[in-house]
DSSP file (Angstrom, degrees, kcal/mol; ACC not computed):
  #  RESIDUE AA STRUCTURE BP1 BP2  ACC     N-H-->O    O-->H-N    N-H-->O    O-->H-N    TCO  KAPPA ALPHA  PHI   PSI    X-CA   Y-CA   Z-CA
    1    1 A M     >        0   0    0      0, 0.0     4,-2.4     0, 0.0     5,-0.2   0.000 360.0 360.0 360.0 -21.2  158.0   45.2  141.5
    2    2 A K  H  >  +     0   0    0      1,-0.2     4,-2.6     2,-0.2     5,-0.2   0.894 360.0  52.5 -64.5 -37.0  159.7   47.7  143.8
    3    3 A G  H  > S+     0   0    0      2,-0.2     4,-2.6     1,-0.2    -1,-0.2   0.882 108.7  49.3 -64.0 -39.0  163.1   46.2  142.9
    4    4 A V  H  > S+     0   0    0      2,-0.2     4,-2.4     1,-0.2    -2,-0.2   0.923 112.2  48.4 -65.7 -43.8  162.4   46.6  139.2
    5    5 A A  H  X S+     0   0    0     -4,-2.4     4,-2.3     2,-0.2    -2,-0.2   0.910 113.4  47.4 -63.1 -42.1  161.4   50.2  139.7
    6    6 A L  H  X S+     0   0    0     -4,-2.6     4,-2.7     2,-0.2     5,-0.2   0.925 112.3  48.3 -66.6 -43.3  164.4   51.0  141.8
    7    7 A S  H  X S+     0   0    0     -4,-2.6     4,-2.6     1,-0.2    -1,-0.2   0.882 111.6  50.8 -67.1 -36.0  166.8   49.3  139.4
    8    8 A S  H  X S+     0   0    0     -4,-2.4     4,-2.4     2,-0.2     5,-0.4   0.914 111.2  48.5 -63.5 -43.0  165.2   51.2  136.5
    9    9 A L  H  X S+     0   0    0     -4,-2.3     4,-2.1     1,-0.2    -2,-0.2   0.925 115.0  44.7 -63.4 -44.3  165.6   54.5  138.4
   10   10 A L  H  X S+     0   0    0     -4,-2.7     4,-2.4     2,-0.2    -2,-0.2   0.903 113.5  50.6 -66.0 -41.5  169.3   53.7  139.2
   11   11 A F  H  X S+     0   0    0     -4,-2.6     4,-1.9    -5,-0.2    -2,-0.2   0.965 117.8  35.7 -61.9 -55.1  170.1   52.5  135.6
   12   12 A F  H  X S+     0   0    0     -4,-2.4     4,-2.3     1,-0.2     5,-0.2   0.864 117.5  53.6 -72.6 -33.5  168.7   55.5  133.8
   13   13 A G  H  X S+     0   0    0     -4,-2.1     4,-2.3    -5,-0.4    -1,-0.2   0.886 107.8  51.5 -64.8 -38.7  169.8   57.9  136.5
   14   14 A F  H  X S+     0   0    0     -4,-2.4     4,-2.4    -5,-0.2    -2,-0.2   0.942 113.1  43.0 -62.9 -48.1  173.3   56.6  136.3
   15   15 A F  H  X S+     0   0    0     -4,-1.9     4,-2.0     2,-0.2    -2,-0.2   0.859 114.5  50.2 -69.8 -35.0  173.6   57.0  132.5
   16   16 A A  H  X S+     0   0    0     -4,-2.3     4,-2.3     2,-0.2    -1,-0.2   0.907 112.1  48.8 -67.2 -39.9  171.9   60.5  132.6
   17   17 A G  H  X S+     0   0    0     -4,-2.3     4,-2.9    -5,-0.2     5,-0.2   0.900 109.7  51.6 -65.2 -40.3  174.3   61.5  135.3
   18   18 A I  H  X S+     0   0    0     -4,-2.4     4,-2.6     2,-0.2     5,-0.2   0.904 110.2  49.5 -61.8 -41.7  177.3   60.2  133.3
   19   19 A M  H  X S+     0   0    0     -4,-2.0     4,-2.0     2,-0.2    -2,-0.2   0.932 114.9  43.0 -65.7 -44.2  176.1   62.2  130.3
   20   20 A V  H  X S+     0   0    0     -4,-2.3     4,-2.2     2,-0.2    -2,-0.2   0.923 115.9  48.8 -66.9 -43.1  175.7   65.5  132.3
   21   21 A W  H  X S+     0   0    0     -4,-2.9     4,-2.6     2,-0.2    -2,-0.2   0.910 111.6  48.2 -64.3 -43.4  178.9   65.0  134.2
   22   22 A S  H  X S+     0   0    0     -4,-2.6     4,-2.4    -5,-0.2    -1,-0.2   0.884 111.6  50.2 -67.0 -36.5  181.0   64.2  131.1
   23   23 A S  H  X S+     0   0    0     -4,-2.0     4,-2.0    -5,-0.2    -1,-0.2   0.910 112.0  48.1 -65.6 -40.0  179.5   67.2  129.3
   24   24 A W  H  X S+     0   0    0     -4,-2.2     4,-2.4     2,-0.2    -2,-0.2   0.912 112.0  49.0 -66.1 -42.7  180.4   69.4  132.2
   25   25 A I  H  X S+     0   0    0     -4,-2.6     4,-1.4     1,-0.2    -2,-0.2   0.919 112.4  47.7 -63.9 -43.6  183.9   68.1  132.5
   26   26 A L  H  < S+     0   0    0     -4,-2.4     4,-0.4     1,-0.2    -1,-0.2   0.851 112.4  50.2 -66.3 -33.8  184.5   68.6  128.7
   27   27 A T  H >< S+     0   0    0     -4,-2.0     3,-0.9     1,-0.2    -2,-0.2   0.910 110.7  47.8 -70.2 -41.2  183.1   72.1  129.0
   28   28 A M  H 3< S+     0   0    0     -4,-2.4    -1,-0.2     1,-0.2    -2,-0.2   0.740 107.6  58.6 -70.5 -23.1  185.3   73.1  131.9
   29   29 A G  T 3< S+     0   0    0     -4,-1.4    -1,-0.2    -5,-0.2    -2,-0.2   0.560  81.6 105.4 -83.1  -8.8  188.4   71.6  130.2
   30   30 A S    <   -     0   0    0     -3,-0.9     7,-0.0    -4,-0.4    -3,-0.0  -0.443  65.1-143.5 -76.1 149.8  188.1   73.9  127.1
   31   31 A D        +     0   0    0     -2,-0.1    -1,-0.1     2,-0.0     2,-0.1   0.508  67.8 100.4 -89.0  -6.4  190.6   76.7  126.9
   32   32 A T  S    S-     0   0    0      1,-0.1     2,-0.1     2,-0.1    -2,-0.0  -0.389  73.9-113.5 -82.2 158.4  188.2   79.2  125.3
   33   33 A T     >  -     0   0    0     -2,-0.1     4,-1.0     1,-0.1     3,-0.2  -0.282  35.8 -97.1 -80.6 174.4  186.5   82.0  127.3
   34   34 A T  H  > S+     0   0    0      1,-0.2     4,-0.5     2,-0.2     3,-0.3   0.862 123.4  50.8 -63.0 -36.5  182.7   82.1  127.8
   35   35 A N  H  4 S+     0   0    0      1,-0.2     3,-0.2     2,-0.1    -1,-0.2   0.824 112.1  46.8 -72.6 -30.1  182.1   84.5  124.9
   36   36 A D  H >> S+     0   0    0     -3,-0.2     3,-0.7     1,-0.2     4,-0.6   0.594  90.8  83.4 -86.6 -10.8  184.1   82.3  122.5
   37   37 A M  H >< S+     0   0    0     -4,-1.0     3,-1.2    -3,-0.3     7,-0.3   0.913  89.4  49.7 -60.4 -44.5  182.5   79.0  123.4
   38   38 A W  T 3< S+     0   0    0     -4,-0.5    -1,-0.2     1,-0.3    -2,-0.1   0.650 108.0  53.8 -75.6 -13.4  179.4   79.4  121.2
   39   39 A S  T <4 S+     0   0    0     -3,-0.7     2,-0.6    -4,-0.2    -1,-0.3   0.539  88.5  93.6 -92.0  -7.4  181.5   80.3  118.2
   40   40 A N    <X  -     0   0    0     -3,-1.2     4,-1.8    -4,-0.6     3,-0.2  -0.764  66.9-153.7 -87.3 120.6  183.6   77.1  118.6
   41   41 A W  H  > S+     0   0    0     -2,-0.6     4,-2.3     1,-0.2     5,-0.2   0.807  92.1  57.5 -68.5 -29.1  182.1   74.3  116.5
   42   42 A A  H  > S+     0   0    0      2,-0.2     4,-2.2     1,-0.2    -1,-0.2   0.900 106.8  48.8 -67.5 -39.8  183.5   71.5  118.7
   43   43 A F  H  > S+     0   0    0     -6,-0.2     4,-2.2    -3,-0.2    -2,-0.2   0.925 113.0  46.6 -64.5 -44.6  181.6   73.0  121.8
   44   44 A V  H  X S+     0   0    0     -4,-1.8     4,-2.2    -7,-0.3    -2,-0.2   0.892 112.5  50.3 -65.2 -40.2  178.4   73.3  119.9
   45   45 A A  H  X S+     0   0    0     -4,-2.3     4,-2.6     2,-0.2     5,-0.2   0.886 109.4  51.8 -64.4 -38.9  178.7   69.7  118.5
   46   46 A Q  H  X S+     0   0    0     -4,-2.2     4,-2.6     1,-0.2     5,-0.2   0.912 110.5  47.9 -64.0 -42.2  179.4   68.4  122.0
   47   47 A I  H  X S+     0   0    0     -4,-2.2     4,-2.4     2,-0.2    -2,-0.2   0.908 112.9  48.3 -64.8 -41.7  176.3   70.1  123.3
   48   48 A V  H  X S+     0   0    0     -4,-2.2     4,-2.1     2,-0.2    -2,-0.2   0.925 114.5  44.9 -65.7 -44.7  174.1   68.7  120.4
   49   49 A V  H  X S+     0   0    0     -4,-2.6     4,-2.4     2,-0.2     5,-0.2   0.923 115.1  47.6 -67.3 -44.0  175.5   65.2  120.8
   50   50 A T  H  X S+     0   0    0     -4,-2.6     4,-2.5    -5,-0.2    -2,-0.2   0.914 112.5  49.3 -63.0 -42.6  175.1   65.2  124.6
   51   51 A S  H  X S+     0   0    0     -4,-2.4     4,-2.2    -5,-0.2    -1,-0.2   0.882 110.5  51.4 -64.0 -37.8  171.6   66.6  124.4
   52   52 A T  H  X S+     0   0    0     -4,-2.1     4,-2.1     2,-0.2    -2,-0.2   0.939 112.8  43.6 -65.6 -46.8  170.6   64.0  121.8
   53   53 A F  H  X S+     0   0    0     -4,-2.4     4,-2.3     1,-0.2    -2,-0.2   0.890 113.7  51.3 -66.8 -37.4  171.8   61.1  123.9
   54   54 A L  H  X S+     0   0    0     -4,-2.5     4,-2.3    -5,-0.2    -1,-0.2   0.887 109.2  51.3 -66.1 -37.8  170.3   62.6  127.1
   55   55 A M  H  X S+     0   0    0     -4,-2.2     4,-2.2     2,-0.2    -2,-0.2   0.902 110.3  49.2 -63.2 -41.3  167.0   62.9  125.2
   56   56 A L  H  X S+     0   0    0     -4,-2.1     4,-2.6     2,-0.2     5,-0.2   0.907 110.3  50.6 -64.4 -41.7  167.2   59.3  124.2
   57   57 A I  H  X S+     0   0    0     -4,-2.3     4,-1.8     1,-0.2    -2,-0.2   0.930 113.0  45.5 -62.7 -45.1  167.9   58.1  127.7
   58   58 A L  H  X S+     0   0    0     -4,-2.3     4,-2.1     2,-0.2    -1,-0.2   0.845 111.1  53.7 -68.8 -33.0  165.0   60.1  129.1
   59   59 A L  H  X S+     0   0    0     -4,-2.2     4,-2.2     2,-0.2    -2,-0.2   0.917 109.7  46.7 -66.6 -43.2  162.7   58.8  126.3
   60   60 A Y  H  X S+     0   0    0     -4,-2.6     4,-2.3     1,-0.2    -2,-0.2   0.844 110.0  55.6 -65.7 -31.6  163.6   55.2  127.1
   61   61 A N  H  X S+     0   0    0     -4,-1.8     4,-2.4    -5,-0.2    -2,-0.2   0.915 107.8  47.5 -64.8 -43.5  163.0   56.0  130.8
   62   62 A I  H  X S+     0   0    0     -4,-2.1     4,-2.2     2,-0.2    -2,-0.2   0.916 112.8  49.0 -63.4 -42.7  159.5   57.2  130.0
   63   63 A A  H  X S+     0   0    0     -4,-2.2     4,-2.2     1,-0.2    -2,-0.2   0.899 111.5  49.5 -64.2 -40.5  158.8   54.1  127.9
   64   64 A T  H  X S+     0   0    0     -4,-2.3     4,-2.4     1,-0.2    -2,-0.2   0.915 111.2  48.7 -65.1 -43.5  160.1   51.8  130.7
   65   65 A N  H  X S+     0   0    0     -4,-2.4     4,-2.3     2,-0.2    -1,-0.2   0.875 110.8  51.1 -64.8 -36.5  158.0   53.6  133.3
   66   66 A T  H  X S+     0   0    0     -4,-2.2     4,-2.4     2,-0.2    -2,-0.2   0.927 112.2  45.3 -66.9 -44.5  154.9   53.3  131.2
   67   67 A V  H  X S+     0   0    0     -4,-2.2     4,-2.4     2,-0.2    -2,-0.2   0.906 113.8  49.9 -65.4 -41.0  155.3   49.6  130.5
   68   68 A L  H  X S+     0   0    0     -4,-2.4     4,-2.4     2,-0.2    -2,-0.2   0.893 110.1  51.3 -64.8 -39.7  156.0   49.0  134.2
   69   69 A Y  H  X S+     0   0    0     -4,-2.3     4,-2.2     2,-0.2    -2,-0.2   0.929 112.4  45.0 -62.9 -46.3  152.9   51.0  135.2
   70   70 A L  H  X S+     0   0    0     -4,-2.4     4,-2.3     2,-0.2    -2,-0.2   0.883 112.4  52.0 -66.6 -37.0  150.7   49.0  132.9
   71   71 A Y  H  X S+     0   0    0     -4,-2.4     4,-2.1     2,-0.2    -2,-0.2   0.920 110.7  47.6 -63.8 -43.5  152.3   45.7  134.0
   72   72 A C  H  X S+     0   0    0     -4,-2.4     4,-1.9     1,-0.2    -2,-0.2   0.898 111.6  50.9 -65.4 -39.9  151.6   46.5  137.7
   73   73 A K  H  X>S+     0   0    0     -4,-2.2     5,-1.8     1,-0.2     6,-0.9   0.890 109.8  50.3 -63.5 -39.5  148.1   47.5  136.9
   74   74 A A  H  <5S+     0   0    0     -4,-2.3     3,-0.5     1,-0.2    -2,-0.2   0.874 108.8  51.9 -67.3 -37.1  147.5   44.2  135.0
   75   75 A I  H  <5S+     0   0    0     -4,-2.1    -1,-0.2     1,-0.2    -2,-0.2   0.902 112.8  44.3 -65.5 -39.9  148.9   42.2  138.0
   76   76 A H  H  <5S-     0   0    0     -4,-1.9    -1,-0.2    -5,-0.1    -2,-0.2   0.506 110.8-120.9 -85.1  -4.0  146.6   44.0  140.4
   77   77 A G  T  <5S+     0   0    0     -4,-0.6     3,-0.3    -3,-0.5    -3,-0.2   0.659  81.5 115.1  77.5  16.3  143.6   43.7  138.1
   78   78 A C    > < +     0   0    0     -5,-1.8     3,-0.8    -6,-0.2    -4,-0.2   0.453  48.3  87.2 -95.2  -2.1  142.9   47.4  137.9
   79   79 A L  G >  S+     0   0    0     -6,-0.9     3,-0.9     1,-0.2    -1,-0.2   0.849  86.6  50.5 -72.3 -32.0  143.7   47.8  134.2
   80   80 A L  G 3  S+     0   0    0     -3,-0.3    -1,-0.2     1,-0.2    -2,-0.1   0.567  98.2  67.9 -82.9  -7.0  140.2   47.1  133.0
   81   81 A N  G <  S+     0   0    0     -3,-0.8    -1,-0.2    -4,-0.1    -2,-0.2   0.341  72.4 116.8 -93.3   7.6  138.5   49.5  135.4
   82   82 A I  S <  S-     0   0    0     -3,-0.9     6,-0.1    -4,-0.1    -3,-0.0  -0.419  81.7-105.5 -74.8 155.1  140.0   52.6  133.6
   83   83 A C  S    S+     0   0    0      1,-0.2    -1,-0.1    -2,-0.1    -3,-0.0   0.721 110.6  42.7 -59.9 -27.6  137.5   55.0  132.1
   84   84 A C    >>  +     0   0    0      1,-0.1     4,-1.1     2,-0.0     3,-0.9  -0.739  59.7 167.9-121.4  83.8  138.1   53.9  128.4
   85   85 A P  H 3> S+     0   0    0      0, 0.0     4,-1.9     0, 0.0    -1,-0.1   0.724  71.3  70.8 -68.7 -19.4  138.4   50.1  128.2
   86   86 A C  H 34 S+     0   0    0      1,-0.2    -2,-0.0     2,-0.2     0, 0.0   0.831 105.0  40.1 -67.9 -28.6  138.2   50.2  124.4
   87   87 A Y  H <4 S+     0   0    0     -3,-0.9     4,-0.4     1,-0.1    -1,-0.2   0.768 119.1  45.9 -85.8 -28.2  141.7   51.7  124.2
   88   88 A I  H  X S+     0   0    0     -4,-1.1     4,-3.0     1,-0.2     5,-0.2   0.692  89.0  85.5 -89.7 -19.5  143.2   49.6  127.0
   89   89 A A  H  X S+     0   0    0     -4,-1.9     4,-2.5     1,-0.2     5,-0.2   0.869  89.2  48.2 -55.9 -45.7  141.8   46.2  125.9
   90   90 A P  H  > S+     0   0    0      0, 0.0     4,-1.7     0, 0.0    -1,-0.2   0.917 116.1  45.2 -63.0 -39.8  144.6   45.4  123.4
   91   91 A C  H  > S+     0   0    0     -4,-0.4     4,-2.4     2,-0.2    -2,-0.2   0.919 112.9  50.3 -66.9 -42.3  147.3   46.3  126.0
   92   92 A S  H  X S+     0   0    0     -4,-3.0     4,-2.7     1,-0.2     5,-0.2   0.906 109.5  49.7 -66.8 -39.5  145.5   44.5  128.8
   93   93 A T  H  X S+     0   0    0     -4,-2.5     4,-2.3    -5,-0.2    -1,-0.2   0.883 109.8  53.2 -66.5 -34.6  145.2   41.3  126.9
   94   94 A F  H  X S+     0   0    0     -4,-1.7     4,-2.0    -5,-0.2    -2,-0.2   0.953 112.5  42.9 -60.4 -49.8  148.9   41.5  126.0
   95   95 A F  H  X S+     0   0    0     -4,-2.4     4,-2.2     1,-0.2    -2,-0.2   0.857 112.8  52.7 -69.2 -33.9  149.9   41.8  129.6
   96   96 A F  H  X S+     0   0    0     -4,-2.7     4,-2.5     2,-0.2    -1,-0.2   0.878 107.9  52.0 -67.8 -35.7  147.4   39.1  130.7
   97   97 A H  H  X S+     0   0    0     -4,-2.3     4,-2.6     2,-0.2    -2,-0.2   0.909 108.7  50.9 -62.8 -41.5  148.9   36.8  128.1
   98   98 A I  H  X S+     0   0    0     -4,-2.0     4,-2.3     2,-0.2    -2,-0.2   0.921 110.3  49.2 -61.0 -43.7  152.3   37.5  129.5
   99   99 A L  H  X S+     0   0    0     -4,-2.2     4,-2.4     1,-0.2    -2,-0.2   0.919 111.6  49.0 -62.7 -42.6  151.1   36.7  133.0
  100  100 A L  H  X S+     0   0    0     -4,-2.5     4,-2.7     1,-0.2    -2,-0.2   0.904 110.6  50.1 -64.5 -40.6  149.5   33.4  131.8
  101  101 A I  H  X S+     0   0    0     -4,-2.6     4,-2.4     2,-0.2    -1,-0.2   0.909 111.2  49.1 -63.4 -41.1  152.7   32.4  130.0
  102  102 A R  H  X S+     0   0    0     -4,-2.3     4,-2.0     2,-0.2    -2,-0.2   0.903 112.8  47.3 -65.6 -40.8  154.8   33.1  133.1
  103  103 A K  H  X S+     0   0    0     -4,-2.4     4,-2.1     2,-0.2    -2,-0.2   0.907 112.9  48.8 -67.5 -40.0  152.4   31.1  135.3
  104  104 A E  H  X S+     0   0    0     -4,-2.7     4,-2.1     2,-0.2    -2,-0.2   0.894 112.3  48.1 -67.9 -38.1  152.3   28.2  132.8
  105  105 A S  H  X S+     0   0    0     -4,-2.4     4,-1.8     2,-0.2    -1,-0.2   0.867 111.1  51.1 -68.7 -34.4  156.1   28.1  132.6
  106  106 A A  H  X S+     0   0    0     -4,-2.0     4,-1.9     2,-0.2    -2,-0.2   0.879 110.4  49.2 -67.2 -37.1  156.4   28.2  136.4
  107  107 A L  H  X S+     0   0    0     -4,-2.1     4,-1.8     1,-0.2    -2,-0.2   0.881 110.1  51.4 -69.1 -37.7  154.0   25.3  136.6
  108  108 A M  H  < S+     0   0    0     -4,-2.1    -1,-0.2     1,-0.2    -2,-0.2   0.862 110.4  49.1 -66.8 -35.0  156.0   23.4  134.1
  109  109 A I  H  < S+     0   0    0     -4,-1.8    -2,-0.2     1,-0.2    -1,-0.2   0.896 112.9  46.1 -72.5 -39.3  159.2   24.0  136.0
  110  110 A T  H  <        0   0    0     -4,-1.9    -2,-0.2     1,-0.2    -1,-0.2   0.779 360.0 360.0 -75.9 -26.2  157.7   22.9  139.4
  111  111 A S     <        0   0    0     -4,-1.8    -1,-0.2    -5,-0.1    -2,-0.2   0.489 360.0 360.0 -93.5 360.0  156.1   19.7  138.0
C-alpha cells in the first residue's frame, strides 16, 4: 500500500505543480503592469480556470486518500472497531466484498 500512496502523491502533486507553474509562467509573460492585471479580462479568466482545475485536482486527491485509508483499515481489520459502526458498516462490507473477490480471483488463477 505504500507504493499506491506514493504514486497517488506523485500523480496529484505533479498535476497540481503543473497547474501552478503554468499559471505563474502565463502571468509572468503578460505585458501589463501589476495595477492593470486585474482589469484585464484574460488574466482574471486564467486565474478562475486555473483555480477551478486546481480545486478539482485537490478534491480528487482527498477522495483518493479517503478511499485508500478505508481500504487499508479494512485490510487490517480495524474498520469495525471505530466508534460508530452503524455508519461504517455499509463501507466496510463493500471493502470486504472487494477483498473476497480479489482472493477468489487469485485462487482461480493459481488453481
